[in-house]
MITIFI-621347 format. One record per residue: residue in three letters; x, y negated, z negated of N, C-alpha, C, CB in turn. Coordinates in pm, 1 decimal, decimal comma, always signed. Each point is the difference from the previous one (the first is absolute). Glycine has a CB too. Example, Ala and Ser with C-alpha at 12.3 -4.5 7.8 and 13.67 -1.06 7.14 Angstrom:
{atom Ala {+1319,0 +569,0 -780,0} {-89,0 -119,0 +0,0} {+90,0 -120,0 +0,0} {-189,2 +117,3 -124,6}}
{atom Ser {+154,2 -222,3 +196,6} {+82,0 -119,0 -6,0} {-77,0 -109,0 -73,0} {+118,4 +62,8 +214,5}}
//
This chain:
{atom Met {+13875,5 +3914,7 +1784,5} {-85,1 -81,0 -85,9} {-147,8 +34,6 +19,0} {+171,1 -182,8 +8,8}}
{atom Ile {-212,9 +200,2 +117,4} {-140,6 +31,8 +27,1} {-35,5 +134,2 -62,1} {+7,5 -132,3 +214,5}}
{atom Glu {+80,9 +230,3 -203,9} {-25,4 +132,2 -56,6} {-12,8 -6,5 -151,8} {+124,4 +103,3 +190,8}}
{atom Val {-48,9 -190,5 -255,6} {-7,7 -16,7 -144,9} {-135,3 -59,4 -39,4} {+250,5 -30,5 -11,0}}
{atom Met {-303,5 -58,6 +94,1} {-125,9 -66,8 -31,0} {-122,4 +86,6 +30,0} {+113,2 -215,6 +47,2}}
{atom Arg {-99,4 +317,6 +34,9} {-113,8 +82,0 +41,9} {-80,2 +55,3 -117,7} {+128,7 +59,1 +203,5}}
{atom Pro {-67,5 +0,5 -303,5} {-80,8 +51,3 -111,8} {-78,3 -109,9 -72,4} {+167,9 +181,7 -27,1}}
{atom Tyr {-111,4 -299,7 +19,6} {-67,8 -108,0 -71,1} {-112,5 -59,3 +83,6} {+212,0 -49,7 -121,8}}
{atom Arg {-196,6 +56,6 +252,6} {-111,6 -38,8 +87,0} {-114,6 +98,2 -16,4} {+159,4 -104,6 +164,6}}
{atom Ala {-125,7 +231,0 -175,8} {-103,2 +100,8 -22,0} {-69,2 -23,5 -134,3} {+130,0 +165,2 +139,6}}
{atom Leu {-53,4 -196,5 -242,7} {-60,3 -30,9 -130,6} {-94,3 -118,6 +13,5} {+203,9 +88,6 -119,7}}
{atom Ala {-159,3 -193,0 +187,4} {-85,6 -117,1 +20,7} {-126,8 +39,4 +75,4} {+202,9 -149,4 +1,9}}
{atom Gly {-189,2 +238,2 +96,2} {-117,2 +46,5 +74,7} {-98,5 +75,0 -87,5} {+141,6 +13,6 +201,8}}
{atom Phe {-91,2 +75,4 -286,7} {-88,6 +72,6 -91,7} {-69,4 -96,9 -96,1} {+149,1 +203,2 +16,6}}
{atom Ile {-73,8 -300,5 -67,7} {-60,1 -97,7 -92,0} {-106,7 -81,7 +71,8} {+214,8 -11,9 -130,8}}
{atom Leu {-183,8 -34,9 +250,8} {-98,7 -79,1 +75,3} {-124,8 +82,1 +31,8} {+186,9 -135,0 +98,5}}
{atom Leu {-168,2 +261,2 -63,2} {-114,0 +87,2 +28,8} {-89,3 +14,4 -122,8} {+137,7 +124,0 +169,7}}
{atom Cys {-77,2 -94,3 -283,2} {-78,4 +18,0 -122,8} {-68,3 -130,0 -42,1} {+158,1 +181,0 -71,4}}
{atom Leu {-86,3 -291,1 +79,5} {-60,1 -128,3 -37,0} {-110,1 -40,1 +98,2} {+217,7 -69,4 -104,0}}
{atom Ala {-205,0 +109,1 +230,9} {-106,4 -26,2 +97,4} {-127,1 +75,4 -38,8} {+172,1 -34,8 +181,3}}
{atom Val {-156,7 +158,1 -226,9} {-116,4 +75,9 -48,7} {-62,7 -73,5 -118,6} {+103,8 +219,0 +77,5}}
{atom Gly {-19,1 -268,9 -167,0} {-50,3 -77,1 -113,3} {-69,6 -127,1 +42,4} {+181,8 +93,6 -135,7}}
{atom Phe {-128,7 -160,9 +236,4} {-61,4 -123,4 +49,8} {-136,0 +28,8 +60,6} {+226,5 -96,7 +43,0}}
{atom Ile {-235,3 +204,6 +35,1} {-128,8 +38,7 +58,8} {-101,5 +28,8 -110,8} {+118,0 +95,5 +202,8}}
{atom Gly {-70,6 -26,1 -306,3} {-87,6 +28,0 -113,7} {-45,5 -127,0 -69,2} {+115,8 +216,9 -30,3}}
{atom Ala {-24,5 -309,8 +10,3} {-35,6 -127,4 -63,9} {-98,9 -77,7 +85,6} {+224,5 -7,1 -111,0}}
{atom Phe {-206,3 +11,5 +241,1} {-90,3 -68,2 +92,5} {-141,0 +58,8 -9,4} {+193,9 -48,4 +154,0}}
{atom Ala {-203,1 +181,0 -167,2} {-130,4 +66,2 -12,8} {-61,7 -23,6 -136,5} {+75,4 +173,0 +161,5}}
{atom Thr {+9,6 -189,1 -262,8} {-46,9 -12,7 -137,7} {-48,0 -140,5 -34,8} {+157,5 +180,3 -59,4}}
{atom Ala {-83,5 -280,8 +101,2} {-22,3 -137,6 -44,9} {-145,1 -47,7 +9,7} {+231,0 -43,8 +69,7}}
{atom Pro {-299,9 +63,6 +42,3} {-137,7 -50,2 +5,4} {-95,5 +72,9 -94,8} {+43,6 -61,8 +235,5}}
{atom Ala {-13,6 +186,8 -268,8} {-91,6 +80,0 -81,7} {+15,3 -24,3 -149,4} {+5,6 +169,9 +178,0}}
{atom Ile {+109,9 -219,5 -221,3} {+25,1 -16,2 -144,3} {-101,6 -94,4 -65,4} {+244,0 +41,1 +42,3}}
{atom Pro {-261,8 -163,8 +8,7} {-93,7 -90,2 -68,6} {-146,9 +29,4 +31,2} {+177,8 -172,1 +6,3}}
{atom Thr {-202,6 +258,1 +89,5} {-139,0 +27,1 +39,8} {-40,9 +140,4 -43,6} {+23,5 -156,1 +197,2}}
{atom Trp {-12,3 +252,1 -108,9} {-47,3 +136,2 -25,4} {+65,7 +63,2 -122,5} {-40,3 +23,4 +243,9}}
{atom Tyr {+173,3 -26,6 -251,8} {+71,1 +64,9 -110,4} {-37,2 -61,4 -134,4} {+188,2 +51,8 +155,7}}
{atom Ala {-210,8 -182,4 -157,0} {-36,6 -68,4 -124,9} {-134,6 +47,8 -53,2} {+130,6 -198,9 +74,9}}
{atom Thr {-216,6 +249,0 +11,9} {-132,7 +44,1 -43,1} {-2,0 +143,6 -51,6} {-95,3 -156,9 +165,4}}
{atom Leu {+202,9 +230,9 -142,6} {+3,0 +140,0 -42,1} {+20,3 +13,0 -151,0} {+90,3 +61,9 +225,1}}
{atom Ser {-151,1 +39,4 -281,0} {+30,1 +36,1 -138,5} {+133,4 +73,6 +2,0} {-248,2 +15,1 -66,7}}
{atom Lys {+334,8 -51,1 -28,0} {+133,2 +59,6 -4,9} {+25,9 +58,2 -138,7} {+82,3 -162,6 +174,7}}
{atom Pro {+3,6 +263,5 -183,2} {+30,4 +60,4 -129,5} {+87,2 -92,5 -84,3} {-17,6 +227,8 +103,5}}
{atom Ser {+25,9 -197,1 -229,8} {+77,7 -82,7 -93,3} {+148,3 -2,1 +33,8} {-166,9 +52,2 -175,5}}
{atom Phe {+216,3 +49,6 +246,5} {+142,0 +5,9 +32,1} {+33,4 -68,5 +132,8} {+11,8 +212,4 -128,5}}
{atom Asn {-106,7 -284,8 +184,8} {+25,8 -74,1 +123,7} {+99,2 -112,3 -27,2} {-231,0 +55,1 +86,2}}
{atom Pro {+346,5 -55,8 -16,9} {+97,8 -106,8 -25,3} {-46,3 -132,7 +59,7} {+183,4 +171,0 -1,9}}
{atom Pro {-121,7 -279,5 -39,2} {-35,4 -129,5 +59,4} {+39,7 -2,8 +148,1} {+29,4 -113,5 -225,0}}
{atom Asn {-105,6 +40,9 +303,6} {+23,1 -3,7 +145,3} {+141,5 -45,1 +36,5} {-242,2 -47,4 +29,3}}
{atom Trp {+299,6 -44,2 -104,9} {+131,4 -55,2 +33,3} {+111,0 +105,6 -7,7} {-78,4 -221,4 -85,6}}
{atom Leu {+55,5 +330,4 +14,7} {+103,0 +101,5 -20,0} {+26,5 +84,4 +125,7} {-66,4 +6,1 -240,0}}
{atom Phe {-34,8 +11,1 +322,1} {+12,4 +91,2 +113,8} {+107,0 -43,3 +99,7} {-239,6 +54,8 -29,0}}
{atom Gly {+245,7 -181,6 +63,4} {+97,5 -49,1 +98,1} {+144,5 +28,3 -39,6} {-162,3 -176,5 +59,2}}
{atom Pro {+204,1 +134,0 -179,5} {+139,4 +27,6 -39,8} {+31,7 +149,3 -10,3} {-2,8 -215,3 -122,9}}
{atom Val {-89,9 +293,4 +69,5} {+25,2 +144,1 -12,9} {+16,8 +62,7 +137,7} {-131,7 +6,8 -214,7}}
{atom Trp {+40,2 -37,4 +306,1} {+9,1 +59,1 +132,8} {+125,0 -44,5 +74,3} {-247,4 +9,5 +6,5}}
{atom Thr {+288,1 -133,2 -25,4} {+122,4 -46,6 +67,0} {+120,5 +83,7 -43,2} {-95,2 -233,3 +12,1}}
{atom Val {+108,4 +255,5 -140,9} {+110,2 +82,0 -50,8} {-11,6 +143,3 +52,0} {+13,2 -144,3 -206,5}}
{atom Leu {-133,7 +198,6 +205,2} {-18,7 +137,4 +47,4} {+29,2 +13,7 +148,9} {-171,0 +32,7 -177,8}}
{atom Tyr {+130,7 -130,2 +258,2} {+29,2 +5,7 +143,6} {+150,3 -4,1 +25,9} {-219,4 -111,8 +47,3}}
{atom Ile {+290,3 +31,2 -122,7} {+145,5 -5,3 +16,8} {+63,2 +132,9 -42,0} {-2,8 -249,8 -40,4}}
{atom Ala {-44,5 +307,5 -70,1} {+51,6 +130,3 -43,6} {-29,9 +108,3 +103,5} {-30,7 -69,4 -239,7}}
{atom Met {-88,6 +67,0 +298,4} {-35,4 +95,8 +105,5} {+93,7 -14,2 +118,9} {-239,5 -5,8 -74,0}}
{atom Ala {+269,8 -118,4 +109,7} {+88,2 -26,2 +113,6} {+140,5 +51,1 -27,5} {-136,7 -200,8 +59,2}}
{atom Val {+187,2 +174,3 -177,4} {+134,6 +46,7 -34,6} {+3,3 +152,7 -1,3} {+41,0 -208,9 -136,6}}
{atom Ala {-145,1 +271,5 +85,3} {-6,2 +146,4 -0,2} {+5,9 +54,2 +143,0} {-134,8 -5,5 -213,4}}
{atom Ala {+56,4 -52,6 +302,1} {+0,6 +44,8 +139,8} {+137,5 -21,1 +62,9} {-245,1 -53,7 +18,4}}
{atom Trp {+306,2 -59,2 -48,7} {+132,0 -31,1 +54,6} {+104,9 +100,2 -48,4} {-63,5 -242,6 +9,5}}
{atom Leu {+56,4 +279,3 -136,5} {+94,3 +98,5 -53,1} {-16,2 +134,5 +70,4} {-3,5 -117,7 -221,8}}
{atom Ile {-119,0 +154,9 +247,0} {-26,0 +125,3 +72,0} {+51,8 -12,5 +143,5} {-204,6 +47,0 -144,3}}
{atom Trp {+172,6 -156,9 +209,3} {+39,9 -24,0 +138,6} {+152,1 +3,1 +17,4} {-206,7 -137,1 +29,8}}
{atom Arg {+278,9 +86,0 -128,3} {+147,1 -5,8 +7,2} {+65,3 +136,4 -11,7} {-11,7 -226,1 -97,1}}
{atom Ser {-58,4 +324,4 +48,4} {+59,5 +132,3 -18,0} {+13,4 +69,9 +135,6} {-98,8 +15,9 -233,0}}
{atom Pro {+182,5 +86,0 +239,2} {+17,0 +72,9 +126,4} {-131,6 +61,9 +47,6} {+237,9 +47,7 -63,5}}
{atom Ala {-253,1 -42,1 +194,2} {-120,0 +59,2 +58,8} {-16,6 +144,0 -48,2} {+23,4 -148,8 +202,7}}
{atom Ser {-146,5 +182,8 -237,6} {-33,0 +135,6 -43,3} {-151,3 +15,3 +5,9} {+205,9 +14,2 -150,3}}
{atom Pro {-255,8 +109,8 +147,6} {-144,6 +19,2 -3,8} {-63,8 -63,4 -124,9} {+31,7 +212,4 +129,6}}
{atom Thr {+38,8 -209,3 -241,8} {-52,8 -60,4 -123,1} {-10,4 -150,9 +15,9} {+100,0 +185,8 -137,2}}
{atom Arg {+1,9 -247,2 +194,2} {-5,0 -145,0 +22,0} {-115,4 -36,3 +92,5} {+248,6 -14,2 -33,7}}
{atom Thr {-264,9 +89,7 +141,8} {-109,0 -25,9 +94,7} {-135,0 +11,5 -69,5} {+142,0 +86,3 +188,7}}
{atom Leu {-161,4 +21,5 -264,9} {-125,6 +19,3 -72,3} {-22,8 -113,1 -100,5} {+22,8 +249,1 +28,3}}
{atom Ala {+80,3 -286,5 -101,4} {-13,3 -106,6 -99,0} {-41,3 -131,3 +66,7} {+173,3 +112,8 -143,4}}
{atom Leu {-112,7 -145,5 +255,3} {-35,7 -125,0 +68,7} {-141,0 +7,4 +59,7} {+243,3 -38,4 +51,1}}
{atom Gln {-285,8 +156,1 -8,7} {-136,7 +16,7 +50,2} {-101,2 -18,4 -113,4} {+84,0 +157,9 +178,7}}
{atom Val {-56,6 -98,2 -293,9} {-91,1 -14,1 -113,7} {+2,7 -143,5 -51,6} {+35,0 +242,3 -61,5}}
{atom Trp {+82,9 -305,6 +62,8} {+9,1 -141,2 -39,2} {-87,8 -84,9 +91,0} {+234,7 +35,3 -85,8}}
{atom Thr {-230,6 -9,0 +215,0} {-82,9 -74,1 +95,0} {-148,2 +25,2 -26,2} {+183,9 +14,0 +170,5}}
{atom Ala {-220,2 +109,0 -197,7} {-140,1 +33,2 -28,7} {-49,2 -73,3 -124,1} {+32,5 +225,0 +105,4}}
{atom Gln {+50,5 -229,5 -210,6} {-44,9 -68,2 -120,8} {-12,6 -149,9 +24,8} {+109,2 +176,8 -141,0}}
{atom Leu {-22,7 -231,8 +225,7} {-9,1 -142,9 +30,4} {-128,7 -30,5 +76,8} {+251,7 -15,6 +4,4}}
{atom Ile {-289,3 +104,0 +86,1} {-125,8 -16,8 +74,2} {-118,8 +7,4 -95,7} {+105,5 +100,6 +206,7}}
{atom Leu {-105,6 -3,3 -296,4} {-108,0 +10,7 -99,0} {-3,3 -123,0 -89,7} {+20,3 +250,2 +4,3}}
{atom Asn {+96,4 -298,4 -43,2} {+8,9 -121,3 -80,9} {-64,4 -116,2 +74,0} {+211,5 +83,6 -108,3}}
{atom Ala {-179,4 -97,0 +236,8} {-55,2 -109,3 +80,6} {-150,7 +13,7 +19,2} {+219,4 -18,5 +116,5}}
{atom Met {-269,5 +140,2 -116,4} {-143,8 +23,8 +19,2} {-83,2 -34,8 -122,4} {+59,7 +179,1 +158,9}}
{atom Trp {-6,3 -152,5 -278,8} {-82,9 -11,0 -119,5} {-57,7 -140,5 -19,5} {+138,3 +179,5 -102,1}}
{atom Thr {-56,8 -280,1 +114,5} {-44,9 -135,6 -30,9} {-115,2 -45,4 +90,0} {+231,2 -51,3 -76,9}}
{atom Pro {-220,9 +65,6 +209,0} {-114,9 -40,2 +81,7} {-125,4 +83,5 -26,9} {+161,3 -73,6 +173,1}}
{atom Val {-142,8 +202,7 -199,3} {-116,4 +83,8 -28,5} {-69,4 -48,5 -127,1} {+110,9 +197,1 +112,8}}
{atom Phe {-33,9 -225,7 -216,1} {-57,9 -43,6 -126,9} {-50,0 -144,1 +8,7} {+152,8 +157,4 -121,5}}
{atom Phe {-64,7 -249,6 +156,4} {-32,3 -142,6 -10,7} {-74,2 -57,5 +119,9} {+199,2 -19,6 -139,9}}
{atom Ala {-165,3 +59,4 +261,0} {-65,4 -58,4 +116,9} {-129,6 +73,4 +35,4} {+224,5 -71,5 +84,0}}
{atom Leu {-221,7 +204,3 -92,8} {-118,7 +78,7 +34,5} {-90,9 +26,4 -119,6} {+132,8 +105,0 +180,5}}
{atom His {-82,5 -128,2 -301,6} {-75,3 +20,6 -124,9} {-43,6 +144,8 -15,6} {-79,2 -236,3 +11,6}}
{atom Gln {+161,9 +327,5 +36,4} {-29,4 +143,0 -7,0} {+78,9 +61,6 -115,0} {-45,0 +9,3 +249,4}}
{atom Ile {-8,3 -20,4 -368,9} {+71,8 +43,1 -120,1} {+24,9 +150,7 +1,0} {-103,5 -189,9 -126,6}}
{atom Ala {+4,4 +267,9 +165,5} {+16,0 +146,3 +2,0} {+101,2 +42,1 +106,9} {-237,3 +27,1 -81,1}}
{atom Ala {+228,9 -85,1 +199,1} {+95,7 +33,0 +106,2} {+141,1 -42,1 -41,5} {-181,2 -26,7 +174,9}}
{atom Ala {+191,9 -87,5 -241,5} {+130,8 -45,1 -48,2} {+56,8 +98,6 -101,3} {-67,4 -239,0 +38,6}}
{atom Leu {-18,6 +296,8 -121,0} {+45,7 +99,2 -97,3} {+58,9 +121,6 +72,0} {-175,4 -78,4 -164,6}}
{atom Val {+112,5 +121,4 +271,9} {+53,6 +112,0 +78,2} {+137,1 -37,2 +56,2} {-234,5 +76,0 +58,9}}
{atom Val {+246,5 -196,1 -4,5} {+127,4 -44,4 +57,9} {+108,8 -3,8 -106,5} {-124,2 -135,2 +171,7}}
{atom Ile {+92,6 +80,9 -288,7} {+104,1 -14,4 -101,9} {+38,8 +134,7 -61,8} {-85,8 -230,2 -47,6}}
{atom Val {-6,2 +323,0 +40,6} {+36,9 +134,7 -46,0} {+95,4 +64,2 +101,3} {-222,8 +24,9 -120,9}}
{atom Leu {+193,5 -42,2 +249,9} {+92,2 +50,3 +103,3} {+135,1 -69,7 -10,0} {-194,8 +49,2 +151,2}}
{atom Leu {+193,2 -178,9 -181,9} {+124,4 -74,4 -18,6} {+79,4 +56,7 -116,8} {-108,3 -205,6 +93,9}}
{atom Asp {+42,0 +229,3 -206,5} {+67,1 +59,2 -115,9} {+65,4 +133,2 +37,5} {-165,7 -112,7 -153,1}}
{atom Leu {+92,2 +195,2 +225,9} {+52,6 +131,1 +40,3} {+119,0 -14,5 +94,5} {-229,2 +97,8 -27,4}}
{atom Ala {+222,8 -195,6 +117,6} {+111,6 -22,4 +92,7} {+123,8 -47,9 -75,3} {-163,1 -54,7 +183,8}}
{atom Ile {+144,8 -34,5 -280,2} {+114,4 -48,1 -79,5} {+58,6 +115,1 -80,8} {-101,2 -231,4 -13,9}}
{atom Leu {+14,9 +310,4 -46,6} {+46,1 +115,0 -76,9} {+76,9 +97,8 +89,4} {-196,2 -26,9 -156,3}}
{atom Ala {+144,8 +52,5 +275,2} {+70,1 +88,3 +94,4} {+135,5 -59,0 +37,6} {-220,7 +81,9 +89,5}}
{atom Leu {+224,3 -212,6 -66,9} {+125,8 -65,7 +35,7} {+102,5 +12,2 -112,3} {-127,0 -159,8 +145,1}}
{atom Ile {+82,5 +139,8 -267,0} {+91,3 +14,4 -114,4} {+50,5 +143,7 -9,5} {-120,8 -184,7 -122,5}}
{atom Arg {+32,0 +278,0 +142,6} {+40,0 +141,8 -6,9} {+100,9 +34,7 +109,2} {-224,3 +56,6 -96,8}}
{atom Ile {+199,7 -104,6 +217,6} {+90,2 +27,3 +112,9} {+137,7 -61,7 -22,9} {-197,8 +8,0 +153,7}}
{atom Thr {+199,3 -125,7 -213,2} {+125,4 -74,6 -12,9} {+71,9 +21,2 -132,5} {-98,9 -166,5 +150,1}}
{atom Trp {+37,7 +237,5 -243,9} {+54,6 +8,8 -135,2} {+144,7 +49,4 -3,5} {-230,7 +41,8 -79,6}}
{atom Arg {+258,8 +67,0 +145,1} {+137,5 +53,6 -4,8} {+94,8 -71,2 +96,8} {-96,1 +220,4 -65,2}}
{atom Pro {+58,5 -234,0 +191,9} {+99,0 -57,0 +92,4} {+15,9 -152,4 -9,7} {-53,6 +188,2 +150,0}}
{atom Tyr {-49,9 -256,6 -195,9} {+3,3 -147,5 -2,5} {-54,6 -49,3 -134,1} {-28,6 -11,1 +252,9}}
{atom Arg {+95,4 +48,1 -358,8} {-49,2 -26,9 -136,0} {-27,5 -148,5 -24,9} {+128,1 +198,8 -77,2}}
{atom Thr {-38,6 -285,2 +121,8} {-20,1 -143,3 -24,3} {-127,3 -48,6 +69,5} {+249,7 -32,8 -20,1}}
{atom Ala {-273,6 +80,3 +140,9} {-123,0 -36,4 +70,5} {-122,3 +47,1 -78,8} {+121,2 +13,6 +221,2}}
{atom Ser {-115,0 +108,2 -270,2} {-111,0 +52,9 -80,6} {-25,5 -84,7 -123,5} {+54,0 +228,5 +81,8}}
{atom Leu {+52,5 -264,9 -150,0} {-14,1 -80,7 -121,0} {-60,6 -137,2 +31,1} {+196,7 +120,1 -99,4}}
{atom Leu {-161,6 -175,1 +213,9} {-58,6 -128,2 +40,8} {-149,5 +11,0 +27,1} {+219,8 -63,5 +96,8}}
{atom Leu {-266,0 +183,6 -63,3} {-141,2 +21,3 +31,0} {-86,0 +30,1 -122,9} {+72,8 +82,4 +221,2}}
{atom Leu {-11,4 -49,0 -333,1} {-77,6 +34,0 -119,8} {-87,7 -115,2 -50,5} {+181,5 +158,2 -59,8}}
{atom Pro {-131,6 -282,4 +53,2} {-90,2 -109,0 -42,1} {-116,3 -21,2 +97,5} {+195,1 -109,1 -111,4}}
{atom Tyr {-169,8 +130,8 +237,9} {-103,9 -9,1 +102,6} {-108,5 +104,0 -26,4} {+169,0 -84,7 +167,7}}
{atom Leu {-128,7 +207,4 -194,7} {-97,0 +104,6 -31,7} {-77,2 -35,1 -127,3} {+148,0 +171,1 +111,3}}
{atom Ala {-78,7 -221,2 -210,8} {-68,1 -39,2 -124,4} {-104,4 -108,0 +27,3} {+206,7 +57,7 -131,6}}
{atom Trp {-170,6 -156,9 +211,6} {-92,4 -110,6 +27,8} {-118,6 +46,7 +83,4} {+191,5 -160,4 -11,0}}
{atom Thr {-166,7 +243,7 +113,2} {-112,8 +45,1 +81,7} {-90,0 +95,6 -78,2} {+140,7 -27,4 +206,0}}
{atom Thr {-84,0 +102,5 -298,7} {-82,9 +85,1 -86,0} {-88,9 -86,8 -87,9} {+176,9 +179,9 +0,6}}
{atom Phe {-120,1 -287,4 -54,6} {-79,0 -96,2 -76,1} {-107,2 -62,4 +89,0} {+197,9 -47,2 -149,0}}
{atom Ala {-160,9 +8,3 +270,9} {-95,7 -59,8 +93,6} {-110,6 +98,9 +36,8} {+182,8 -146,5 +90,3}}
{atom Thr {-148,6 +274,9 -84,2} {-100,6 +102,6 +27,1} {-101,3 +5,5 -114,2} {+168,0 +132,9 +134,0}}
{atom Ala {-119,0 -135,2 -256,4} {-90,5 -0,7 -116,1} {-86,8 -125,1 +1,2} {+167,0 +133,0 -133,4}}
{atom Leu {-109,1 -245,3 +169,1} {-75,1 -125,8 +7,7} {-106,1 +8,9 +110,3} {+202,1 -128,6 -83,9}}
{atom Asn {-164,3 +178,2 +200,0} {-94,0 +17,1 +110,2} {-116,5 +91,0 -42,7} {+188,9 -32,2 +166,5}}
{atom Ala {-155,1 +144,3 -231,0} {-103,4 +94,2 -44,8} {-91,8 -65,0 -104,0} {+156,6 +192,3 +45,3}}
{atom Ala {-99,6 -268,2 -136,4} {-82,4 -65,5 -102,2} {-90,7 -105,4 +61,5} {+179,3 +41,6 -168,8}}
{atom Ile {-129,8 -116,1 +264,9} {-83,6 -99,4 +67,9} {-112,4 +67,9 +76,7} {+197,0 -153,9 +18,5}}
{atom Leu {-166,6 +266,6 +44,5} {-104,3 +75,4 +69,2} {-107,2 +44,0 -99,5} {+167,4 +78,8 +172,2}}
{atom Lys {-126,1 -27,0 -285,0} {-94,7 +47,6 -100,7} {-85,7 -113,2 -56,2} {+160,3 +182,2 -57,0}}
{atom Leu {-98,7 -297,7 +36,2} {-70,4 -113,5 -59,8} {-91,3 -73,3 +99,7} {+192,1 -24,1 -157,3}}
{atom Asn {-171,7 +47,5 +283,6} {-77,4 -74,3 +100,0} {-77,8 +94,6 +89,1} {+169,6 -182,7 -4,0}}
//
C-alpha cells in the first residue's frame, strides 16, 4: 500500500512546492498592489489585478504535474536534465515577483523574466519527445510568461 501511494505523495510534494512559490510571490506582491504598483503607468493590455491569482494557481499546478510526470519516468540523463531545468525555472519564477514588486526593480525583473522564458522554452524542448504530456502542460505557462514579459517591458518603457 505504501509503495502504491509513493507516486501520489511525490505529486503532492511537487504541487505544494509550486504553490509555496506562488504564496511567496503573493506575499511579496500584496503590499505593492495598492501602493507602488497602483502608481505605475500600465499598457492597455494590462489585465485586471484579480486575474493573476487564479491564472498562476492553475499554472503552478500544471508545472507540478509536468515535473511529476518527468520524475515518474525511468532514470536517464534526459530526465535528470529536465528536472534540473525545471528546478532552475522554478527558482527564476520565485525570483521575479520580489524583484519586481518588493524591490521595484522593473529593469532587473525584465532580465529575470526573459531568463525564465528561456528556461521554460529549454524545458519544453528537452521534454518534447520523451515527455510530451509534460511539455504540453508547460505550453500555457510559456504563453503566460511571454505575455508577462511583454507587460514587464511595457511597464518599464512607460515608467
